[in-house]
MDTraj code that builds the backbone (N, CA, C; nanometers):
import mdtraj as md
import numpy as np

residues = "MET TYR ARG GLY LEU GLU GLY TRP ASN ALA VAL LYS SER PHE PHE ASP LEU ASP GLN VAL GLN ALA VAL ARG LEU PHE ALA GLU HIS SER TYR GLU VAL THR GLU GLY GLU ALA ALA ALA ARG ALA VAL ALA ALA ARG ILE ARG GLN VAL ILE VAL ALA LEU ASP THR ALA VAL GLN GLU ARG GLN ASP ARG".split()
xyz = np.array([
    [-7.8087, 5.2040, 2.7501],
    [-7.8567, 5.3323, 2.7046],
    [-7.8341, 5.4346, 2.8158],
    [-7.7854, 5.5503, 2.7783],
    [-7.7616, 5.6600, 2.8725],
    [-7.7950, 5.7903, 2.8015],
    [-7.8918, 5.8621, 2.8556],
    [-7.9352, 5.9899, 2.7971],
    [-7.9626, 5.9791, 2.6476],
    [-8.0278, 5.8719, 2.6094],
    [-8.0640, 5.8520, 2.4707],
    [-7.9519, 5.7992, 2.3825],
    [-7.8345, 5.7773, 2.4411],
    [-7.7202, 5.7253, 2.3658],
    [-7.7051, 5.5766, 2.3911],
    [-7.6489, 5.5069, 2.2946],
    [-7.6263, 5.3638, 2.3081],
    [-7.4820, 5.3300, 2.2769],
    [-7.4396, 5.2123, 2.3206],
    [-7.3076, 5.1612, 2.2859],
    [-7.1950, 5.2497, 2.3339],
    [-7.0930, 5.2620, 2.2477],
    [-6.9742, 5.3393, 2.2850],
    [-7.0066, 5.4857, 2.3123],
    [-7.1047, 5.5413, 2.2424],
    [-7.1422, 5.6808, 2.2680],
    [-7.1959, 5.6972, 2.4094],
    [-7.2722, 5.6009, 2.4579],
    [-7.3225, 5.6053, 2.5954],
    [-7.2078, 5.5926, 2.6947],
    [-7.1163, 5.5007, 2.6686],
    [-7.0006, 5.4818, 2.7566],
    [-6.9183, 5.6101, 2.7641],
    [-6.8888, 5.6687, 2.6486],
    [-6.8077, 5.7909, 2.6456],
    [-6.8759, 5.9046, 2.7194],
    [-7.0048, 5.9188, 2.6997],
    [-7.0777, 6.0267, 2.7650],
    [-7.0863, 6.0054, 2.9160],
    [-7.1209, 5.8850, 2.9579],
    [-7.1379, 5.8564, 3.1008],
    [-7.0075, 5.8768, 3.1775],
    [-6.8970, 5.8277, 3.1224],
    [-6.7687, 5.8359, 3.1917],
    [-6.6848, 5.9568, 3.1514],
    [-6.7351, 6.0394, 3.0599],
    [-6.6630, 6.1569, 3.0101],
    [-6.5264, 6.1163, 2.9531],
    [-6.5301, 6.0207, 2.8611],
    [-6.4096, 5.9686, 2.7978],
    [-6.4105, 5.9988, 2.6488],
    [-6.2908, 6.0000, 2.5893],
    [-6.2868, 6.0046, 2.4435],
    [-6.2859, 5.8603, 2.3918],
    [-6.2865, 5.8428, 2.2613],
    [-6.2949, 5.7091, 2.2026],
    [-6.1778, 5.6197, 2.2445],
    [-6.0578, 5.6744, 2.2394],
    [-5.9389, 5.5965, 2.2736],
    [-5.9451, 5.5509, 2.4194],
    [-5.9816, 5.6399, 2.5094],
    [-5.9920, 5.6039, 2.6509],
    [-6.0987, 5.4970, 2.6732],
    [-6.2131, 5.5131, 2.6106],
    [-6.3222, 5.4174, 2.6282],
    [-6.2814, 5.2782, 2.5822],
    [-6.2193, 5.2707, 2.4672],
    [-6.1770, 5.1411, 2.4147],
    [-6.0689, 5.0807, 2.5035],
    [-5.9728, 5.1609, 2.5443],
    [-5.8643, 5.1096, 2.6291],
    [-5.9189, 5.0544, 2.7602],
    [-6.0195, 5.1201, 2.8156],
    [-6.0734, 5.0757, 2.9446],
    [-6.1725, 4.9607, 2.9330],
    [-6.2558, 4.9615, 2.8302],
    [-6.3700, 4.8715, 2.8302],
    [-6.3790, 4.7711, 2.7159],
    [-6.2972, 4.7835, 2.6138],
    [-6.3060, 4.6885, 2.5020],
    [-6.2378, 4.5568, 2.5397],
    [-6.3045, 4.4492, 2.5114],
    [-6.2529, 4.3166, 2.5458],
    [-6.1156, 4.2923, 2.4848],
    [-6.0943, 4.3387, 2.3613],
    [-5.9657, 4.3137, 2.2955],
    [-5.8498, 4.3929, 2.3565],
    [-5.8793, 4.4819, 2.4503],
    [-5.7756, 4.5606, 2.5156],
    [-5.7091, 4.4857, 2.6314],
    [-5.7573, 4.3658, 2.6601],
    [-5.7073, 4.2886, 2.7732],
    [-5.6658, 4.1488, 2.7301],
    [-5.5639, 4.0950, 2.7979],
    [-5.5215, 3.9578, 2.7715],
    [-5.6219, 3.8587, 2.8292],
    [-5.6696, 3.8844, 2.9502],
    [-5.7663, 3.7977, 3.0170],
    [-5.9021, 3.8647, 3.0073],
    [-6.0033, 3.7896, 2.9633],
    [-6.1337, 3.8521, 2.9395],
    [-6.2475, 3.7884, 3.0176],
    [-6.2155, 3.6968, 3.1078],
    [-6.3220, 3.6329, 3.1850],
    [-6.2797, 3.6157, 3.3293],
    [-6.3786, 3.6187, 3.4173],
    [-6.3562, 3.5864, 3.5569],
    [-6.2951, 3.6980, 3.6393],
    [-6.2523, 3.6587, 3.7578],
    [-6.1969, 3.7523, 3.8554],
    [-6.0718, 3.8234, 3.8034],
    [-5.9873, 3.7512, 3.7332],
    [-5.8654, 3.8128, 3.6799],
    [-5.8983, 3.9248, 3.5818],
    [-5.9992, 3.9055, 3.5013],
    [-6.0404, 4.0095, 3.4072],
    [-6.0954, 4.1310, 3.4812],
    [-6.1768, 4.1067, 3.5814],
    [-6.2324, 4.2175, 3.6610],
    [-6.1212, 4.2967, 3.7283],
    [-6.0221, 4.2261, 3.7793],
    [-5.9092, 4.2947, 3.8439],
    [-5.8276, 4.3762, 3.7427],
    [-5.8120, 4.3240, 3.6235],
    [-5.7381, 4.3966, 3.5198],
    [-5.8093, 4.5262, 3.4814],
    [-5.9404, 4.5196, 3.4662],
    [-6.0183, 4.6399, 3.4340],
    [-6.0082, 4.7403, 3.5488],
    [-6.0253, 4.6945, 3.6710],
    [-6.0185, 4.7842, 3.7874],
    [-5.8812, 4.8503, 3.7978],
    [-5.7755, 4.7739, 3.7743],
    [-5.6407, 4.8299, 3.7812],
    [-5.6209, 4.9380, 3.6757],
    [-5.6721, 4.9144, 3.5564],
    [-5.6568, 5.0128, 3.4499],
    [-5.7381, 5.1389, 3.4808],
    [-5.8565, 5.1228, 3.5357],
    [-5.9370, 5.2387, 3.5749],
    [-5.8631, 5.3194, 3.6809],
    [-5.8030, 5.2521, 3.7780],
    [-5.7266, 5.3239, 3.8809],
    [-5.6110, 5.4014, 3.8186],
    [-5.5427, 5.3436, 3.7193],
    [-5.4330, 5.4136, 3.6517],
    [-5.4816, 5.5429, 3.5872],
    [-5.5963, 5.5371, 3.5236],
    [-5.6527, 5.6555, 3.4580],
    [-5.6896, 5.7613, 3.5622],
    [-5.7519, 5.7186, 3.6689],
    [-5.7935, 5.8119, 3.7739],
    [-5.6728, 5.8794, 3.8376],
    [-5.5696, 5.8021, 3.8683],
    [-5.4491, 5.8593, 3.9293],
    [-5.3873, 5.9636, 3.8369],
    [-5.3795, 5.9330, 3.7086],
    [-5.3221, 6.0289, 3.6136],
    [-5.4039, 6.1569, 3.6092],
    [-5.5353, 6.1433, 3.6087],
    [-5.6214, 6.2617, 3.6069],
    [-5.6127, 6.3376, 3.7379],
    [-5.6091, 6.2667, 3.8495],
    [-5.6003, 6.3302, 3.9802],
    [-5.4698, 6.4072, 3.9939],
    [-5.3610, 6.3510, 3.9448],
    [-5.2324, 6.4186, 3.9489],
    [-5.2375, 6.5468, 3.8663],
    [-5.2984, 6.5424, 3.7494],
    [-5.3099, 6.6611, 3.6648],
    [-5.3932, 6.7682, 3.7338],
    [-5.5009, 6.7286, 3.7992],
    [-5.5860, 6.8238, 3.8707],
    [-5.5082, 6.8848, 3.9866],
    [-5.4373, 6.8031, 4.0635],
    [-5.3592, 6.8518, 4.1769],
    [-5.2544, 6.9525, 4.1318],
    [-5.1864, 6.9241, 4.0197],
    [-5.0844, 7.0137, 3.9692],
    [-5.1432, 7.1490, 3.9311],
    [-5.2612, 7.1491, 3.8704],
    [-5.3270, 7.2764, 3.8338],
    [-5.3655, 7.3543, 3.9587],
    [-5.4116, 7.2862, 4.0615],
    [-5.4562, 7.3530, 4.1834],
    [-5.3384, 7.4101, 4.2617],
    [-5.2212, 7.3476, 4.2477],
    [-5.1028, 7.3939, 4.3199],
    [-5.0420, 7.5204, 4.2607],
    [-5.0837, 7.5556, 4.1417],
    [-5.0266, 7.6749, 4.0751],
    [-5.0863, 7.8004, 4.1269],
])
top = md.Topology()
chain = top.add_chain()
for i, resn in enumerate(residues, 1):
    res = top.add_residue(resn, chain, resSeq=i)
    for name in ("N", "CA", "C"):
        top.add_atom(name, md.element.get_by_symbol(name[0]), res)
traj = md.Trajectory(xyz[None], top)
């Protein structure tokens, strides 16, 4: 629960994601490996990909 929201709505609100982003990052079916260290590493790698893409977009706007 986050700010009175539950489930995917809480995830989307907390991380400021849309539905597609939330599912891609956090839904079990979005990954081949779903347990253990390998799964944790896969989630972390995908989060880093999203952050880098957003950071690049922010940097490009600031450079203008």
